[in-house]
C-alpha positions in Angstrom: 25.6 102.7 89.0 23.6 99.5 88.5 23.3 100.2 84.8 27.1 100.7 84.6 27.8 97.4 86.4 25.4 95.6 84.0 27.1 97.1 81.0 30.5 96.1 82.3 29.4 92.5 83.0 27.8 92.3 79.5 31.0 93.7 77.9 33.2 91.3 79.8 31.1 88.3 78.9 31.0 89.4 75.3 34.8 89.5 75.2 35.1 86.1 76.9 32.6 84.7 74.4 34.8 85.7 71.5 38.1 84.8 73.1 37.2 81.5 74.6 34.3 80.6 72.2 31.9 79.9 75.0 28.1 80.1 74.6 26.6 81.6 72.5 29.7 81.9 70.2 28.7 79.1 67.8 25.1 80.4 67.6 26.2 83.9 66.8 28.6 82.6 64.1 25.8 80.6 62.5 23.5 83.6 62.5 26.1 85.8 60.9 26.8 83.2 58.2 23.1 83.0 57.3 22.8 86.7 57.1 26.0 87.0 55.1 24.9 84.4 52.6 21.5 86.1 52.0 23.1 89.6 51.8 25.7 88.4 49.2 22.9 87.5 46.8 21.7 91.1 46.6 22.6 93.5 43.9 22.2 97.3 43.5 19.4 99.1 41.7 22.0 100.1 39.2 22.7 96.5 38.5 19.1 95.7 37.7 18.7 98.8 35.7 21.6 97.9 33.5 20.7 94.3 33.3 17.2 95.2 32.1 18.5 97.8 29.6 21.1 95.3 28.1 18.4 92.6 27.7 15.9 95.0 26.0 18.2 97.1 23.9 21.5 95.4 23.5 20.9 93.2 20.5 23.4 94.3 17.9 26.2 92.8 15.9 29.3 94.0 17.8 32.9 93.3 17.1 33.6 92.5 20.7 32.0 92.7 24.1 33.8 93.8 27.3 32.4 92.2 30.5 33.2 93.2 34.1 32.6 95.6 37.0 33.2 99.3 37.4 36.7 99.1 35.9 35.1 98.1 32.7 32.0 100.2 33.1 34.0 103.4 33.6 35.9 103.1 30.3 34.7 104.7 27.1 35.8 101.7 25.0 34.4 103.2 21.8 36.8 106.2 22.2 39.7 103.8 22.9 39.0 101.8 19.8 37.0 104.0 17.4 37.4 101.7 14.5 35.4 98.9 16.2 31.9 98.5 17.4 32.2 97.5 21.0 29.6 96.6 23.6 30.4 97.7 27.2 28.9 95.2 29.5 30.6 96.4 32.7 28.4 97.1 35.7 29.6 99.1 38.6 29.9 96.9 41.7 29.2 93.7 39.8 30.5 90.3 40.9 30.8 86.9 39.2 27.4 85.8 40.4 26.0 88.9 38.9 27.4 88.1 35.5 25.8 84.7 35.7 22.5 86.4 36.1 22.9 88.6 33.1 24.4 86.4 30.4 21.4 87.0 28.0 22.4 90.7 27.7 25.9 89.5 26.7 24.8 86.8 24.3 22.6 89.3 22.5 25.6 91.3 21.4 26.5 88.5 18.9 30.1 89.5 19.4 32.7 86.9 18.2 35.0 88.1 21.0 34.4 88.4 24.7 36.9 90.2 27.0 36.2 89.5 30.7 37.8 91.0 33.9 36.0 90.5 37.2 36.7 89.4 40.8 37.8 92.3 43.0 34.3 93.0 44.3 33.8 89.3 45.1 36.8 89.4 47.4 35.7 92.7 48.9 32.5 90.8 49.9 34.6 88.1 51.5 34.2 85.4 48.8 36.7 82.6 48.6 39.0 82.1 45.6 37.4 78.7 45.0 33.9 80.2 44.8 35.0 83.0 42.5 36.9 80.6 40.3 34.0 78.2 40.0 31.7 81.0 38.9 34.4 82.2 36.5 34.6 78.7 34.9 30.9 78.6 34.4 30.8 82.0 32.8 33.7 81.3 30.4 32.4 77.9 29.3 28.9 79.4 28.7 30.5 82.0 26.5 32.6 79.4 24.6 29.4 77.4 24.1 28.0 80.5 22.3 30.9 80.3 19.9 32.7 83.3 21.4 36.5 83.5 21.6 37.0 84.4 25.3 39.8 86.6 26.5 40.3 86.3 30.2 42.0 89.5 31.5 43.8 89.1 34.7 41.9 90.5 37.7 43.7 93.8 38.3 45.7 93.9 41.5 44.7 96.5 44.2 46.9 99.4 45.3 48.3 99.8 48.7 45.0 101.1 50.0 43.4 97.7 49.4 46.5 95.5 49.3 44.8 93.0 51.7 42.8 91.7 48.7 45.9 90.9 46.6 46.6 87.4 48.0 43.3 86.2 46.7 43.6 88.2 43.4 47.0 86.6 42.7 45.7 83.1 43.4 42.7 83.6 41.2 44.9 84.8 38.4 47.0 81.7 38.7 43.9 79.5 38.4 42.7 81.6 35.4 46.0 81.1 33.5 45.6 77.3 33.9 42.0 77.5 32.7 43.0 79.4 29.6 45.5 76.7 28.7 42.9 74.0 28.7 40.7 75.3 25.9 41.9 76.6 22.5 39.3 79.3 22.3 40.4 80.9 25.6 43.3 83.4 25.9 44.8 84.9 29.0 45.9 88.5 29.0 48.1 89.7 31.8 47.0 93.3 32.5 49.1 93.5 35.7 52.2 93.2 33.7 51.7 96.8 32.6 49.6 98.2 35.5 51.3 96.8 38.6 54.6 97.3 40.3 55.9 95.1 43.2 52.6 93.2 43.2 50.5 96.4 43.7 48.5 98.5 41.3 50.9 101.4 40.5 49.8 104.6 42.3 50.2 106.6 39.1 47.4 104.6 37.4 44.7 104.9 40.1 42.9 107.4 42.2 41.9 105.1 45.1 43.8 101.8 44.8 41.1 100.1 42.7 39.8 102.3 39.9 41.9 103.5 37.0 42.6 107.0 35.7 43.2 107.9 32.1 46.8 106.8 32.2 45.7 103.4 33.6 43.3 103.0 30.7 46.0 103.9 28.2 48.0 100.9 29.5 44.9 98.7 29.4 44.3 99.7 25.8 47.9 98.8 24.7 47.5 95.4 26.4 44.3 94.7 24.4 45.5 96.0 21.0 47.0 92.8 19.7 43.9 90.8 20.6 41.0 93.2 19.9 42.1 94.7 16.6 43.0 91.5 14.7 40.5 88.9 13.8 42.6 85.8 14.5 44.6 87.0 17.6 
């Protein structure tokens, strides 16, 4: 009985701490922020494997490089565009801060064109639009400094299963459109124009509200065709 009473008191005090922000609410929030910031720096073993592989074995003269997360990683780009020599630099689970850590494996492709699509994982980790956009700007300008023509592909909207992410996705895409207009060597490609319906990733193009199926990649291919096949698009 004493144990039950103690548990009830602890639970009640915990509820009051959250609701009325009494001691130790601020201390708990501070601890959570510190843990979150440290955790957000971590990447998967797969990330480090791919990063190492690209840096050691990715030095070729490609026609274009595609940069992103699992959505890019999952595609067989060489099958989609067999006439081109394409470098797939997508890594499952990657975020904008991850790309900043692996730029050498992108530069080494010597590709004149870079197609980038990233962001959904950042938002899944709770990152703000400003933080993601600031990382994006650094990435894009570093690619431009390497004499690459950069094609910013709109971050693909989530389906209804993950629709809570779409407010941030939409705002990021608005910022990216403005960024593309500021530099001649940057082009914005709206993938959502073909993949989304009513501001949601169309269910017929996805298995889980995030990742694309074959039909989804067929749409993506068509959106890229005018830019990836022609040298001066």
